[in-house]
DOZA-18105 format. One record per residue (C-alpha): residue in three letters; x, y, z. Coordinates in pm, 1 decimal, padded with zeros to 6 digits. Example, Ala and Ser with C-alpha at 12.3 -4.5 7.8 and 13.67 -1.06 7.14 Angstrom:
<nodes>
  res        px        py        pz
  Ala   01230.0  -00450.0   00780.0
  Ser   01367.0  -00106.0   00714.0
</nodes>
This chain:
<nodes>
  res        px        py        pz
  Met  -01787.1   04025.5   02699.5
  Leu  -01531.8   03822.7   02907.9
  Ile  -01765.0   03541.3   03031.1
  Arg  -01919.8   03328.7   02761.7
  Lys  -02197.3   03093.8   02806.5
  Asp  -02064.1   02859.4   02524.6
  Thr  -01744.5   02704.3   02677.8
  Tyr  -01586.7   02592.5   02344.3
  Pro  -01746.2   02751.6   02032.5
  Arg  -01415.4   02641.4   01878.0
  Ala  -01151.8   02412.3   02023.5
  Ile  -00792.9   02511.6   01949.1
  Leu  -00477.7   02359.4   02089.9
  His  -00134.4   02507.4   02133.4
  Ile   00130.2   02238.2   02171.1
  Asp   00470.7   02345.5   02283.5
  Gly   00782.6   02134.5   02335.4
  Asp   00952.3   02188.5   02683.1
  Ala   01320.7   02276.1   02632.1
  Phe   01287.9   02086.7   02302.8
  Phe   01650.9   02063.2   02174.5
  Ala   01794.1   01978.0   02517.4
  Ala   01516.8   01738.3   02578.0
  Cys   01581.5   01552.7   02259.7
  Glu   01949.2   01516.3   02379.8
  Val   01823.6   01365.3   02707.2
  Ala   01577.8   01135.5   02521.3
  Arg   01858.4   01010.5   02315.4
  Asn   02104.8   00959.3   02608.4
  Pro   01898.9   00896.6   02921.1
  Ser   02206.5   00918.8   03145.6
  Leu   02162.2   01293.0   03113.9
  Arg   01820.9   01295.3   03275.5
  Gly   01800.0   01535.0   03567.6
  Lys   02128.0   01708.5   03482.8
  Pro   02196.0   02061.8   03357.5
  Val   02251.7   01989.2   02989.5
  Ile   02327.6   02283.4   02750.8
  Val   02312.6   02268.9   02374.7
  Gly   02551.4   02486.1   02163.5
  Leu   02908.9   02376.8   02235.8
  Glu   03004.9   02412.9   01864.1
  Arg   02891.1   02777.3   01871.9
  Gly   03046.9   02858.9   02204.3
  Ile   02719.9   02981.5   02348.8
  Ala   02401.8   02838.2   02499.2
  Ser   02129.3   02794.4   02240.3
  Ala   01913.9   02566.1   02447.3
  Met   01918.3   02418.2   02797.0
  Thr   01725.5   02181.8   03029.6
  Tyr   01523.0   02318.7   03314.0
  Glu   01791.3   02211.7   03548.0
  Ala   02042.3   02438.2   03374.4
  Lys   01785.0   02720.4   03378.6
  Ala   01758.7   02675.0   03759.8
  Cys   02129.6   02732.2   03786.8
  Gly   02102.4   03063.6   03612.4
  Val   02200.2   02963.2   03259.4
  Thr   02021.2   03166.7   02987.1
  Arg   02028.2   03173.6   02609.5
  Ala   02332.9   03320.7   02436.9
  Met   02540.4   03283.0   02751.5
  Asn   02906.0   03210.7   02663.4
  Leu   03094.8   02912.0   02780.1
  Ser   03301.0   03089.1   03047.6
  Glu   02991.4   03234.6   03203.8
  Ile   02819.0   02907.5   03193.6
  Lys   03092.3   02729.1   03372.7
  Arg   03095.3   03013.8   03635.6
  Val   02723.3   02997.7   03717.7
  Cys   02689.5   02626.0   03662.1
  Pro   03016.5   02437.1   03707.1
  Gln   02839.1   02106.9   03674.2
  Ala   02697.2   02180.5   03329.6
  Ile   02713.5   01933.6   03060.3
  Leu   02764.2   02095.9   02718.5
  Val   02683.8   01915.9   02388.6
  Asn   02695.8   01998.2   02018.9
  Ser   02371.0   02085.0   01845.0
  Asn   02227.7   01798.0   01636.1
  Tyr   01960.4   01963.7   01417.1
  Glu   01899.7   01651.8   01204.3
  Met   01800.5   01470.5   01517.1
  Tyr   01583.2   01759.8   01626.0
  Glu   01405.7   01754.1   01295.0
  Leu   01338.3   01376.6   01324.9
  Tyr   01178.1   01430.5   01663.4
  Ser   00976.9   01722.4   01517.5
  Arg   00854.5   01503.5   01232.3
  Arg   00735.0   01239.1   01469.6
  Met   00570.0   01493.6   01686.0
  Tyr   00362.8   01614.3   01396.3
  Glu   00276.9   01266.2   01293.0
  Ile   00141.7   01196.2   01630.5
  Val  -00068.8   01510.5   01634.3
  Arg  -00203.3   01439.7   01279.3
  Arg  -00351.5   01110.6   01417.3
  Tyr  -00612.4   01332.1   01580.0
  Thr  -00659.2   01621.3   01333.1
  Ser  -00523.8   01734.4   00994.8
  Asp  -00600.2   02101.8   01080.4
  Ile  -00258.0   02195.6   01201.8
  Glu  -00039.6   02506.4   01173.6
  Glu   00324.3   02406.1   01196.5
  Tyr   00434.4   02715.2   01384.5
  Ser   00799.8   02598.4   01451.1
  Ile   01009.8   02286.5   01492.0
  Asp   00854.7   02210.9   01829.0
  Glu   00538.2   02420.7   01837.8
  Cys   00205.3   02405.8   01663.2
  Phe  -00159.9   02495.6   01672.9
  Ala  -00428.9   02230.3   01608.9
  Asp  -00796.7   02272.8   01554.1
  Ile  -00997.1   01986.6   01700.7
  Thr  -01343.2   02159.7   01670.1
  Gly  -01617.1   01901.6   01617.3
  Leu  -01397.2   01606.3   01679.4
  Gln  -01570.2   01500.2   02010.3
  Arg  -01812.1   01268.5   01842.3
  Pro  -01582.5   01094.8   01587.5
  Leu  -01304.1   01054.2   01852.5
  Lys  -01554.3   00963.9   02128.1
  Met  -01379.1   01204.6   02364.0
  Thr  -01432.7   01546.7   02514.9
  Tyr  -01201.4   01829.1   02406.6
  Glu  -01011.0   01805.1   02724.4
  Glu  -00971.7   01423.6   02679.9
  Ile  -00844.4   01471.8   02330.5
  Ala  -00584.0   01724.5   02442.7
  Gly  -00477.9   01484.5   02725.5
  Ala  -00454.7   01186.4   02484.6
  Ile  -00224.6   01384.4   02244.9
  Lys  -00001.9   01483.1   02540.4
  Lys   00022.3   01125.1   02658.2
  Asp   00107.8   00991.6   02318.5
  Leu   00365.9   01254.9   02271.1
  Gln   00544.5   01180.4   02597.1
  Asn   00512.7   00790.9   02569.0
  Glu   00642.4   00774.7   02211.8
  Leu   00899.7   01046.0   02205.2
  Gly   01022.1   01049.4   02567.3
  Leu   00971.4   01428.8   02576.4
  Thr   00734.2   01648.4   02770.1
  Phe   00504.6   01904.3   02602.9
  Ser   00293.1   02175.8   02745.8
  Ile  -00058.3   02213.5   02589.4
  Gly  -00313.8   02481.7   02616.2
  Leu  -00681.7   02432.8   02510.7
  Ser  -00900.2   02724.7   02445.7
  Ile  -01134.2   02893.9   02191.1
  Asn  -00871.3   03070.0   01983.5
  Lys  -00492.9   03098.4   01916.7
  Ile  -00407.2   03369.6   02164.4
  Leu  -00589.5   03205.9   02455.2
  Ala  -00452.6   02855.3   02375.8
  Lys  -00104.0   02999.2   02389.3
  Ile  -00169.0   03164.7   02715.9
  Gly  -00278.7   02820.0   02840.1
  Ser   00030.4   02639.9   02716.7
  Lys   00260.9   02897.4   02888.5
  His   00068.2   02888.7   03206.4
  Ser   00205.5   02580.1   03374.9
  Lys   00530.8   02506.9   03192.9
  Pro   00689.0   02263.0   03189.6
  Asn   00467.2   01951.7   03133.8
  Gly   00148.2   02159.9   03157.3
  Leu  -00201.2   02081.1   03046.1
  Val  -00437.3   02386.2   03084.5
  Phe  -00785.3   02440.4   02965.9
  Ile  -00937.8   02783.0   02924.0
  Pro  -01302.4   02745.9   02825.1
  Gly  -01498.7   03059.9   02734.9
  Asn  -01658.6   03098.8   03076.8
  Glu  -01309.8   03116.3   03239.4
  Ile  -01120.8   03356.8   03021.5
  His  -01116.3   03629.2   03275.4
  Leu  -00952.8   03413.0   03544.7
  Phe  -00648.8   03344.8   03322.6
  Leu  -00617.5   03692.3   03183.3
  Ala  -00590.9   03830.5   03528.5
  Lys  -00278.7   03617.5   03585.2
  Thr  -00111.7   03697.6   03260.1
  Lys   00131.1   03984.4   03237.0
  Ile   00090.8   04211.6   02931.5
  Glu   00441.5   04132.7   02806.5
  Lys   00367.7   03761.5   02807.6
  Ile   00094.2   03795.1   02551.2
  Trp   00190.6   03633.8   02223.3
  Gly   00234.8   03905.6   01959.7
  Ile   00305.9   04199.2   02205.2
  Gly   00665.9   04295.5   02177.0
  Pro   00874.1   04499.8   02417.5
  Asn   00792.5   04832.8   02270.4
  Thr   00419.3   04780.7   02256.8
  Ser   00438.0   04636.0   02608.2
  Ala   00624.5   04947.3   02731.5
  Ile   00354.5   05178.1   02581.9
  Leu   00069.9   04971.4   02737.5
  Gln   00234.8   04977.5   03080.0
  Arg   00263.4   05352.6   03062.3
  Met  -00109.2   05344.2   03011.5
  Lys  -00155.8   05146.3   03329.7
  Ile  -00228.2   04831.1   03134.3
  Val  -00029.8   04566.9   03328.4
  Thr  -00216.9   04248.3   03267.9
  Ala  -00402.8   04085.0   02975.9
  Leu  -00729.5   04152.0   03162.3
  Asp  -00651.1   04517.0   03177.7
  Leu  -00627.5   04520.3   02801.7
  Ala  -00934.9   04307.6   02748.6
  Leu  -01151.1   04545.5   02961.3
  Lys  -01066.2   04833.3   02724.0
  Ser  -01334.1   04913.5   02466.9
  Arg  -01292.2   04812.2   02110.3
  Asp  -01316.2   05181.3   02008.9
  Trp  -01034.2   05277.4   02252.6
  Val  -00806.7   05008.7   02118.8
  Ala  -00876.4   05104.5   01763.5
  Ala  -00800.1   05468.1   01827.4
  Asn  -00467.8   05395.9   01994.6
  Phe  -00319.7   05080.3   01828.1
  Thr  -00281.1   04928.7   01475.7
  Lys  -00444.2   04613.8   01347.9
  Pro  -00224.1   04351.6   01515.8
  Val  -00307.8   04480.9   01875.2
  Gln  -00675.1   04514.7   01774.7
  Glu  -00676.2   04151.3   01666.1
  Ile  -00515.4   04034.5   01990.7
  His  -00760.2   04244.0   02191.2
  Asn  -01050.0   04070.1   02005.0
  Glu  -00908.8   03730.8   02085.0
  Leu  -00866.7   03820.9   02445.9
  Leu  -01245.6   03896.1   02437.4
  Gly  -01304.3   03537.6   02306.2
  Asp  -01346.8   03604.7   01937.9
  Phe  -01179.5   03387.5   01680.0
  Val  -01003.9   03629.5   01445.1
  Leu  -00657.0   03474.1   01378.8
  Pro  -00720.0   03159.1   01161.7
  Leu  -00473.7   02875.5   01163.5
  Gly  -00229.1   02872.3   00881.4
  Val  -00303.8   02515.3   00803.3
  Thr  -00018.0   02338.8   00628.8
  Lys   00024.6   02005.9   00469.8
  Asn   00293.5   01791.1   00617.8
  Lys   00604.6   01998.5   00569.6
  His   00812.5   01690.6   00597.6
  Asn   00717.7   01549.5   00274.8
  Lys   01001.1   01728.2   00114.3
  Ser   01152.1   01717.0  -00233.3
  Ser   01496.1   01684.8  -00077.0
  Ile   01661.6   01586.2   00253.1
  Ser   01961.9   01789.4   00380.5
  Arg   02202.2   01733.6   00660.1
  Thr   02476.2   01975.9   00754.6
  Gln   02717.8   02000.9   01046.5
  Thr   02947.4   02270.9   01172.4
  Phe   03243.7   02133.6   01378.7
  Thr   03512.6   02275.5   01595.9
  Pro   03794.7   02321.0   01571.6
  Pro   03816.0   02365.2   01189.4
  Ser   04026.1   02101.5   01025.5
  Lys   04256.7   02035.2   00726.8
  Asp   04253.8   01664.2   00779.6
  Lys   04113.5   01485.5   00475.0
  Asn   04005.7   01187.7   00676.2
  Arg   03818.5   01405.3   00928.0
  Ile   03637.6   01590.8   00652.4
  Trp   03546.1   01261.8   00492.4
  Ser   03414.7   01132.2   00825.4
  Glu   03206.1   01447.6   00879.4
  Leu   03050.7   01393.6   00532.6
  Ser   02998.8   01029.6   00594.4
  Lys   02800.9   01093.5   00921.7
  Asn   02583.3   01353.8   00741.7
  Ile   02516.7   01094.6   00460.9
  Glu   02430.5   00827.7   00726.2
  Asn   02183.2   01052.4   00901.1
  Ala   02019.8   01158.9   00575.5
  Cys   01990.5   00795.1   00463.6
  Asp   01834.0   00713.5   00799.9
  Thr   01554.3   00965.0   00711.6
  Leu   01518.3   00811.9   00371.0
  Arg   01460.8   00465.5   00514.0
  Gln   01227.0   00600.2   00783.0
  Gln   01013.6   00766.7   00517.8
  Gln   01053.2   00461.2   00280.9
  Ile   01181.9   00680.5  -00007.7
  Phe   01491.9   00660.4  -00239.7
  Ala   01724.4   00926.8  -00377.0
  Arg   01850.3   00938.0  -00737.7
  Lys   02083.7   01225.4  -00701.6
  Phe   02281.8   01403.1  -00431.0
  Ser   02493.3   01714.5  -00369.9
  Val   02771.2   01759.3  -00114.9
  Phe   02948.4   02082.4  -00011.1
  Leu   03238.2   02188.7   00205.3
  Lys   03253.1   02530.2   00378.6
  Thr   03586.8   02675.7   00474.7
  Gln   03677.2   02882.9   00774.7
  Asp   03651.3   03199.9   00563.2
  Phe   03305.4   03090.8   00438.0
  Gln   03404.8   02969.1   00081.0
  Tyr   03192.1   02693.7  -00053.7
  Phe   03298.9   02401.3  -00258.8
  Lys   03003.9   02195.5  -00396.6
  Met   02956.4   01887.1  -00624.8
  Asp   02638.5   01733.6  -00774.0
  Ile   02645.7   01359.1  -00847.7
  Ala   02382.0   01138.9  -01009.0
  Leu   02342.8   00774.4  -00884.2
  Ser   02326.3   00481.0  -01121.9
  Thr   02050.0   00324.8  -00905.1
  Pro   01803.3   00501.0  -00659.0
  Thr   01908.9   00408.8  -00300.5
  Cys   01855.0   00472.7   00069.5
  Phe   02190.7   00317.1   00166.3
  Pro   02487.2   00539.7   00263.2
  Gln   02732.9   00282.8   00102.9
  Asp   02605.1   00358.1  -00236.3
  Ile   02628.6   00742.5  -00189.8
  Leu   02978.0   00711.1  -00028.4
  Asn   03109.1   00484.8  -00308.5
  Ala   02976.7   00735.0  -00575.5
  Leu   03134.5   01029.1  -00374.4
  Lys   03467.0   00853.3  -00334.0
  Lys   03538.8   00866.8  -00704.9
  His   03512.9   01246.0  -00699.9
  Phe   03627.3   01341.0  -00348.5
  Asp   03967.2   01457.0  -00454.3
  Gln   03814.4   01715.3  -00688.5
  Leu   03605.1   01848.0  -00402.7
  Phe   03862.3   01850.9  -00120.1
  Lys   04142.8   02114.3  -00151.1
  Pro   04445.1   02034.7   00063.8
  Gly   04575.9   02285.3   00310.4
  Ile   04241.8   02468.2   00361.2
  Leu   04064.6   02482.3   00697.9
  Tyr   03711.3   02345.5   00669.0
  Arg   03443.8   02409.3   00929.5
  Thr   03117.8   02273.6   00775.0
  Thr   03013.0   01986.6   00563.8
  Gly   02658.2   01908.7   00418.2
  Val   02478.0   01667.1   00184.0
  Asp   02146.4   01725.1   00009.2
  Leu   01965.9   01409.2  -00121.6
  His   01720.5   01493.0  -00399.2
  Asp   01518.8   01352.8  -00693.7
  Leu   01328.0   01151.9  -00433.0
  Ser   01076.2   00879.5  -00515.7
  Glu   00872.5   00618.0  -00330.0
  Glu   00965.0   00369.4  -00595.9
  Lys   01306.1   00207.2  -00650.5
  Thr   01318.7   00142.9  -01020.4
  Ile   01615.6  -00084.0  -01105.2
  Thr   01724.5  -00187.0  -01453.4
  Leu   01834.8  -00547.6  -01431.5
  Asp   02080.2  -00719.6  -01665.8
  Leu   02215.7  -01063.9  -01693.5
  Phe   02566.4  -00970.2  -01562.9
  Ser   02455.0  -00756.7  -01252.9
  Asp   02500.4  -00888.4  -00898.5
  Asn   02158.2  -00797.1  -00766.2
  Ser   02222.5  -00987.5  -00446.2
  Lys   02408.0  -00677.6  -00307.6
  Asp   02088.5  -00476.4  -00265.8
  Asp   01906.4  -00766.3  -00106.3
  Arg   02193.2  -00818.3   00142.7
  Leu   02211.7  -00440.7   00222.7
  Glu   01834.2  -00428.2   00281.8
  Lys   01855.7  -00715.7   00523.1
  Val   02155.8  -00558.7   00698.7
  Tyr   01981.1  -00223.4   00741.3
  Thr   01659.1  -00381.5   00858.5
  Glu   01856.8  -00514.4   01150.0
  Ile   02060.1  -00199.1   01198.7
  Asp   01749.5   00008.9   01216.5
  Lys   01602.4  -00222.2   01477.4
  Ile   01914.4  -00179.3   01687.8
  Thr   01935.1   00199.8   01664.8
  Asn   01555.5   00226.5   01732.2
  Arg   01607.8   00011.8   02046.4
  Phe   01945.4   00136.6   02178.2
  Gly   01955.3   00493.3   02045.7
  His   02098.5   00711.3   01760.3
  Gln   02456.5   00611.8   01672.4
  Ser   02449.2   00279.0   01849.2
  Leu   02596.1   00156.8   01524.7
  Ile   02794.8   00377.1   01291.8
  Leu   02985.5   00345.9   00965.2
  Ala   03363.6   00289.8   01003.4
  Ser   03404.7   00592.8   00772.7
  Ser   03221.3   00803.6   01040.4
  Leu   03441.4   00697.7   01329.1
  Lys   03691.5   00988.8   01303.2
  Lys   03403.2   01232.1   01352.2
  Asn   03345.3   01076.2   01698.6
  Asn   03715.5   01037.0   01776.6
  Gly   03701.2   00666.9   01704.6
  Thr   03400.2   00604.3   01935.2
  Pro   03034.7   00574.4   01885.7
  Lys   02864.8   00845.7   02080.1
  Tyr   02602.9   00635.9   02235.4
  Gly   02499.4   00265.7   02280.2
  Arg   02718.8  -00036.7   02231.0
  Asp   03076.4  -00033.0   02085.4
  Ser   03060.4  -00079.7   01714.6
  Tyr   03194.4  -00394.6   01553.1
  Ala   03419.2  -00160.6   01349.1
  Gln   03591.9  -00026.6   01660.7
  Lys   03636.1  -00372.9   01802.7
  Asn   03823.3  -00488.7   01491.2
  Asn   04041.7  -00177.7   01446.6
  Thr   03889.0  -00089.2   01105.6
  Pro   04050.6   00201.4   00920.2
  Val   03840.1   00511.9   00950.0
  Asn   03855.8   00587.4   00579.7
  Gln   03673.3   00270.8   00486.8
  Thr   03331.3   00333.0   00336.6
  Asp   03176.9   00004.2   00400.3
  Tyr   03037.4  -00112.3   00739.9
  Ala   03302.2  -00294.9   00913.9
  Phe   03031.3  -00519.6   01055.8
  Leu   02856.3  -00590.6   00716.0
  Asn   02827.4  -00959.7   00796.2
  Leu   02686.7  -00867.2   01132.2
  Pro   02749.5  -01207.3   01301.9
  Phe   02626.7  -01063.5   01633.5
  Leu   02291.9  -00909.8   01525.2
  Gly   02081.3  -01215.2   01639.3
  Lys   02255.6  -01196.4   01977.4
  Val   02182.0  -00848.2   02087.9
  Asn   01969.1  -00848.8   02409.7
</nodes>
């Protein structure tokens, strides 16, 4: 039965980010909007690209020379996975305002069950889908394509139907209209081999498959195709793998591979510093503290050097971690070796910052840092990631913040191996417009 009287016996959303990694880069640096931006410079191949780059003929895994040939005006950027994860976390936070029944399928893609929420939310299913889409775009500066239907397969057909920035509804009484427009190879779960077999059987569209009897499908295909067939008929047979918020982690990690590999001790320190900065940004956003951390260096020939360090006081400030690491860095860094990746893992996390006070401690330092970072976070939220950076992170960026205003550190010619913020007194914070 392809035409159902009940339009939404269940209401399932599929939410899919449009060119997600590249879109995050554009959201962070709006001057890139409307341009062919390609992510993957550090790997030498395209891993993601904007729709403008796709229009030029750029495809995934295309190498740099081929990219420049087909799209001379291309703008290539390094991957920034910690930033993409932050956008992903914010995406899931927004969707969870509407429903807790979410399957986190990937970093930029999820299914959400909104069945029965019409009355509590005082909106139709279509209005709920539209409200989620609007919130995502307004708050993240990214576009998402959303499909609403009665099961996962049909919802995914909807989200793919009008990419990018699509909002498509497939109620039960309109299933056949969309199946007729969907090529068999475009159905989620049908791979190239199965698609080729179906096409040899003269099954070209999703509707062709749906019109086959259940007995015929069972006689010719295994359970996965049978389940897809049932969902094309409007049944609900693929439950959501509902997950709790995956971002409530027991640790927070940040790694970065850089090119070219380097033997420069200051450069390696700067790479680690930036990873620590980014990880601490996440700590403060989640209002949690780390008691321990691990750092590692990976060499050009894939050897690992790792160190675990306990902190005297739980913290969310990069200065505390860098000062603890500085005492041991000479044991970790081996001169004369080419390094290509650095990483940090913050663990033993807690929502409480338990501090043992004594008569001789200078407890004003933490209060001062908290005030400083409250203002720093306001600035970076307003002007973008890396508007202000640690002096110790400058060498990673060749002495220049990637985005936003020049840092106070650069203006005052601060040495790049300094671990404190050069602008710790922040005389200008009250004057930023």
